[in-house]
N, C-alpha and C positions, 0 to 999 in steps of 0.2 A: 395887741395880736391883734385884733380885726386887720388892720390892713395886709400884716402877714399870711391868714387865712387869704384873703381877698384877694392877694396876686395867686396864691396859690391853684385861684379858679371857683375857690368857695362864696355861695353867695352867703352872707354876711347880713345879720342884722343883730343889734343890742338892743334888750328891752332891760328896763329899771323905773322905777320909780323915781321922780322928782329930779329925770336929769336934767330934763332943763325946764321951764318956765315963758310960756303956758306949754300943759303938757301937750305928745302930740305927738306926730313926727317929721324925720326931715330926712334927710339924704342927706352921707356924707361920699368924700370920693372910691371910701372901698368899702360899701354901704348901706343900710339904715340903722337908723333911732326910732324908737320907738321909746318915749315918756308916760308912763301910766302916772294918770291920779289916785293915789292912793284911798283920795277921799270918797273919790266915788264909786256909787254901787257896792258901796261895801255889809256886812247882814247888820242886822239891830245890835248880836251879838256884840260886837267890835267897837266897844266905844269907846271915846279919850282917855277918861278916867282908868279906863284897866286895858288901856293898849298901849305897851311905854315905845315913844317915839316912831309908832304908826308900828312897828316890828308885825305885828296880826295883821292890819291890815294891806301892808304892805307886800307880806307874805301870799293876801287873799289875791291881791291885783294881780302877782305874777304867774299868780295858779290860773286864772281865770286865763287871762290872756295865753296862756301859753296853751289849754285844753280846746281854746278857739284857731291856734295859730298854727300848734306846732302838730306834724306829721308823723309815724310808726319813727320812717326812713333819715330823722332831722338828730341832729345831735341839739344838744341843752349845755353849754358851758355854762356853772353857776361860781360864786365864791362863796366860799365856808362865813367868809366874816358876820357878824351880826346872826344870823341866822336868817336873814328871808328868803332866801331858799327852802325854806322845811318844811313848806308848803307844794314842793313840787310837786304836779300827779306824774308819776307813772307812764307818759305818754311813747316816750323814746329813750337812746338811750345820755344819762347822765353822767359831764367830765364835773369832780367839783375840784376849781384851782385852791387851795390852798395859800393861804397868806401869813397873817399871824388872827389871830385866836380872841374874841372878846374876853378871856377868862386873863388873858393879858396887862386887865385893864382892872379885875377886877380886883379890891381889898381880901382880909382874912376873911370875913364874915358876909359873903355878898346878896344883896338884897336881895328883891322876890324879881325886881327886872330881870338884873344877874342872872338866874339863874334862868328864869324864860328864855335870858335871849341863849345863852348856853347850852340848854335844851334844844333849841332848834337850828346849831350850827352844828351838833350832833346829833338830828337827827338828816340835816343837809347832806353830811358826810357818808352818814351810814345809807343810806340810799345810793350811791352815786355806783354806777358801774365800774369808774376809774378814778382815782384820786390825783393829783399834780400841786406838788410840793416847789414855790418857785426858791427854795434852800435847803441842805444837808440840814439844818438846824430847826427847822420848822417841819423837814420830815417826821424828822427824830423824831418828834413832840407830838405826832400824826397818832403815831400808838397809846401814847397813855394821852390826850386827851381824848382819841373818836375811838378807840381801840378797834383802829386799821391804820395798816400803813400804806406809806403812800407808793403809787405806785410809778411814779416815775419821779424827778426832779427838771424843773425846766428854768432857769433863772430869769430874770427880768431883764427886758432890752436886748 
């Protein structure tokens, strides 16, 4: 998606945790990539033994970066997967891109980690201004999973 947006004249920045090592910024032909270090400057409450897969520390790092760098007229596109965007601030329009859900990996008795990830995933989708799905199947599941229908289906590729 970033190359296509760039071709249409958008300024594109892809931000995430651990996109590259070491953390930092790099330039691509289509725009900028910002790889955040989820372990840096994390609130003391987010200790590794209560932070499954660094979910909360990643969500916190993403939230802080967006608060400092995004303006009200900037569209922010986030993924639903594993809920890392569950703490995205209301700094501008947010589009949630639905692929698959963490629930597809959960057994019949979800662990507390699974329940946390699903809660953050639902929060990501419910806070979004628009919801895009990769397929009709995902779009159909959105209503049951998140209590919201997808606004559009845009296939990958």
